[in-house]
Structure formats: structure tokens, C-alpha cells
C-alpha positions as CSV (number, residue, x, y, z in Angstrom):
1,M,-11.6,-24.8,-5.9
2,A,-14.5,-26.3,-4.0
3,E,-17.9,-26.0,-5.2
4,T,-19.0,-23.7,-2.7
5,L,-16.2,-21.2,-3.3
6,E,-16.4,-18.4,-6.1
7,K,-13.8,-16.7,-7.8
8,A,-13.1,-12.8,-7.9
9,T,-10.3,-11.3,-10.0
10,F,-8.9,-7.7,-9.1
11,A,-6.3,-5.2,-10.0
12,A,-5.6,-2.7,-7.7
13,G,-1.9,-1.7,-8.0
14,C,0.9,-3.8,-6.4
15,F,-0.5,-7.3,-5.9
16,W,1.8,-7.3,-2.8
17,C,-0.6,-4.4,-1.3
18,V,-4.0,-6.0,-2.6
19,E,-2.9,-9.4,-1.4
20,A,-2.4,-8.1,2.3
21,V,-5.6,-6.8,2.5
22,F,-7.6,-9.5,1.2
23,Q,-6.2,-12.1,3.0
24,D,-7.4,-10.8,6.1
25,V,-11.0,-10.9,5.3
26,R,-13.2,-13.5,7.0
27,G,-14.4,-15.8,4.1
28,V,-11.6,-15.5,1.8
29,E,-10.2,-19.0,1.6
30,R,-7.3,-18.3,-0.8
31,V,-5.4,-15.2,-2.4
32,I,-2.9,-15.7,-5.3
33,S,-0.9,-12.9,-6.7
34,G,-0.3,-13.0,-10.5
35,Y,-1.3,-11.4,-13.9
36,T,-4.3,-10.9,-16.1
37,G,-5.6,-8.7,-18.6
38,G,-2.8,-8.9,-21.2
39,E,-1.6,-10.8,-24.4
40,K,1.3,-12.7,-23.1
41,T,1.0,-16.2,-22.4
42,N,2.9,-17.3,-18.8
43,P,4.5,-13.7,-18.2
44,T,7.1,-13.4,-15.7
45,Y,7.2,-10.5,-13.7
46,E,10.1,-8.9,-15.1
47,E,7.9,-9.0,-18.6
48,V,4.9,-7.6,-16.8
49,S,7.0,-5.0,-15.1
50,S,8.2,-3.9,-18.4
51,G,4.6,-2.5,-19.1
52,M,4.7,-4.4,-22.6
53,T,2.7,-7.4,-22.0
54,G,-0.7,-5.6,-21.4
55,H,-1.0,-7.8,-18.0
56,A,-1.9,-6.2,-14.6
57,E,-0.7,-7.3,-11.3
58,A,-4.0,-8.9,-9.9
59,L,-5.3,-11.1,-7.5
60,Q,-7.4,-14.1,-7.9
61,I,-9.4,-14.5,-4.8
62,A,-11.3,-17.6,-3.5
63,F,-14.3,-16.8,-1.6
64,D,-17.2,-18.2,0.3
65,P,-19.9,-16.2,-0.8
66,K,-22.2,-17.5,2.1
67,I,-19.7,-15.6,4.3
68,V,-18.4,-12.8,2.4
69,P,-20.5,-11.8,-0.4
70,Y,-18.9,-10.5,-3.9
71,K,-20.7,-6.8,-3.0
72,D,-18.5,-6.8,0.4
73,L,-15.3,-8.1,-1.7
74,L,-16.2,-4.7,-4.0
75,E,-16.6,-2.5,-1.0
76,I,-13.3,-3.2,0.1
77,F,-11.8,-2.9,-3.3
78,W,-13.1,0.5,-3.9
79,H,-12.1,1.9,-0.5
80,T,-8.6,0.5,-0.2
81,H,-6.9,1.9,-3.6
82,D,-7.5,4.9,-5.5
83,P,-9.6,4.0,-8.5
84,T,-9.2,7.2,-9.9
85,T,-5.9,7.0,-11.0
86,L,-4.9,5.8,-14.5
87,N,-2.4,3.4,-14.3
88,R,-1.0,4.2,-11.1
89,Q,-1.1,3.5,-7.2
90,G,1.0,5.4,-5.0
91,P,4.9,5.0,-6.1
92,D,3.9,2.4,-8.7
93,V,3.2,3.8,-12.0
94,G,2.5,1.8,-15.5
95,T,-0.2,0.1,-17.1
96,Q,0.6,-3.0,-14.9
97,Y,-0.8,-1.2,-11.9
98,R,-4.3,-0.3,-13.5
99,S,-7.6,-0.6,-11.5
100,A,-9.6,-3.3,-13.0
101,I,-12.3,-5.6,-12.0
102,Y,-12.2,-8.9,-14.3
103,Y,-15.7,-10.3,-13.8
104,H,-16.6,-14.2,-13.9
105,S,-20.2,-14.0,-14.3
106,E,-22.8,-11.5,-15.6
107,E,-24.0,-11.1,-12.0
108,Q,-20.5,-10.1,-10.9
109,R,-20.5,-7.6,-13.9
110,K,-23.7,-6.2,-12.8
111,T,-22.8,-6.0,-9.1
112,A,-19.2,-4.2,-10.2
113,E,-21.3,-1.7,-12.4
114,E,-23.8,-1.0,-9.5
115,T,-21.2,-0.5,-7.0
116,K,-19.1,1.6,-9.1
117,H,-22.1,3.8,-9.5
118,E,-23.0,3.8,-5.8
119,I,-19.6,4.9,-5.0
120,D,-19.8,7.9,-7.4
121,A,-22.8,9.0,-6.1
122,E,-21.7,8.9,-2.7
123,G,-18.7,11.2,-4.0
124,V,-16.3,9.1,-1.8
125,W,-13.6,10.2,-4.6
126,S,-13.6,13.7,-6.0
127,L,-12.1,12.5,-9.4
128,P,-14.0,10.3,-11.9
129,I,-13.2,6.5,-11.5
130,V,-11.2,4.9,-14.1
131,T,-11.5,1.4,-13.0
132,E,-11.9,-1.2,-16.1
133,I,-14.9,-3.6,-15.4
134,V,-14.0,-6.4,-18.1
135,P,-14.6,-10.1,-18.7
136,F,-12.2,-12.4,-16.9
137,T,-9.9,-14.4,-19.5
138,V,-7.0,-16.2,-18.0
139,F,-4.9,-15.6,-14.8
140,Y,-1.3,-16.5,-14.4
141,Q,-0.1,-17.2,-10.9
142,A,3.0,-15.1,-10.1
143,E,6.3,-16.6,-9.0
144,D,6.5,-17.9,-5.7
145,Y,8.3,-15.3,-4.0
146,H,5.5,-13.1,-4.8
147,Q,2.8,-15.2,-2.8
148,N,2.3,-14.1,0.7
149,Y,4.8,-11.5,0.3
150,F,3.9,-9.0,3.2
151,K,3.5,-11.9,5.7
152,N,6.8,-13.3,4.4
153,N,8.7,-9.7,4.4
154,P,7.2,-7.7,7.0
155,D,10.6,-5.8,7.4
156,Q,11.3,-5.2,3.9
157,M,11.4,-1.7,3.1
158,Y,8.2,-1.5,0.8
159,C,6.1,-3.5,3.3
160,R,7.1,-1.1,5.9
161,L,6.7,2.0,4.2
162,T,3.8,1.4,1.6
163,I,2.0,-2.1,2.5
164,N,1.8,-1.9,6.6
165,P,0.2,1.7,6.7
166,K,-2.6,0.5,4.2
167,V,-3.1,-2.7,5.8
168,R,-3.4,-0.9,9.5
169,K,-6.1,1.5,7.9
170,F,-7.9,-1.5,6.4
171,R,-7.9,-3.5,9.6
172,I,-9.5,-0.5,11.6
173,A,-12.0,0.3,9.1
174,Y,-13.1,-3.3,8.2
175,R,-12.6,-4.7,11.6
176,A,-15.9,-6.7,11.6
177,K,-14.9,-8.3,8.4
178,L,-11.6,-9.6,9.6
179,K,-10.7,-13.3,10.1
180,N,-9.4,-12.5,13.6
181,P,-10.1,-9.2,14.6
182,E,-8.8,-9.5,18.3
183,A,-5.3,-10.2,16.7
184,Y,-5.1,-6.4,15.9
185,P,-5.4,-3.7,18.6
């Protein structure tokens, strides 16, 4: 990673959905789907899907904080998934689909906690936020076929029914933060 780039690691349900959102953000240089937060070394998708590894499907985001501050990434994180559902996002159920922020520094931890309290105070969600805010330990890149999944499989049924509506809603709400806003009507 270039010296000017920082890392953010988030879990917010299916990594295909979350990857598709963050890939469109101006200042995000790279988004990698993978696994974190568990005990198993080098887990496979099948192992993580079993719910037995302790890992969550997650993203590691390389971003330029001069273009997109970490706080802006957190704003997108809080508003593009439901942080009040424990171990579930939409049709995906299990600990591997939990909501979590894996901070890389004390500054990221503080910013995550502050934004969580702001979201609570604003009443964005009617239920309490259950998102874990925990230190980053290790990240395992998912298999190649998981990378750029939505871009590579737009006609796949899960992409059409689950990811596409989420991405369209995101692009409308965050148009000013998109890499290429004129590409989307």
C-alpha cells in the first residue's frame, strides 16, 4: 500500500454487497473482500460460511484520507447496512455476517465510537446498534472469484435482487462522493 493510503476494515454482511458500495467511493483506491475477526488461519469461504471459524466476511479498504476521510467511510458504513441486526444482514444469517469495525489505530477507534454515538443520537435507527468496534488483528483475502463480484456478475440472481438495489440507493444518497457520478442517472 502506498504511504499516502490508509486502511479501513469493515464487516457489514455479505462482502459482495459492501464491496460494491465502497468501490464507487472517490478516494478509495482498492477494496479487497476477505475474512477477519476469527481464529482459523487462512480460512476458506466454505469454512467461514459454516459459522465455525469466528471470522466475518469483511472488506479491507485502501483509501486516501486527503480525498475521503475515515469519518466519511464510517458515515457510508453506518447508512448502507443495518447495524442493529445481530449476525444478520437481509437474507444472510450467521456470525459471519455480523456488523463490525476493525480499527487500525487509536484515532480510528475514537472516530468509530464517536460516529456510533452520533448515529444513535440522531435516531437513524430505532433499535440499538450492535456493531462491534474491535482492534484489527489479521485479514485473509477471499478467493479470487469473490473479488469484484458484483462488477463481474451483474446478472447473477443475488446481484440483481440484493446488491443492485442497495448500490442504486447508495449512488443516489452519496452522489457527491462517487468516483464517477455522471455515469449514473
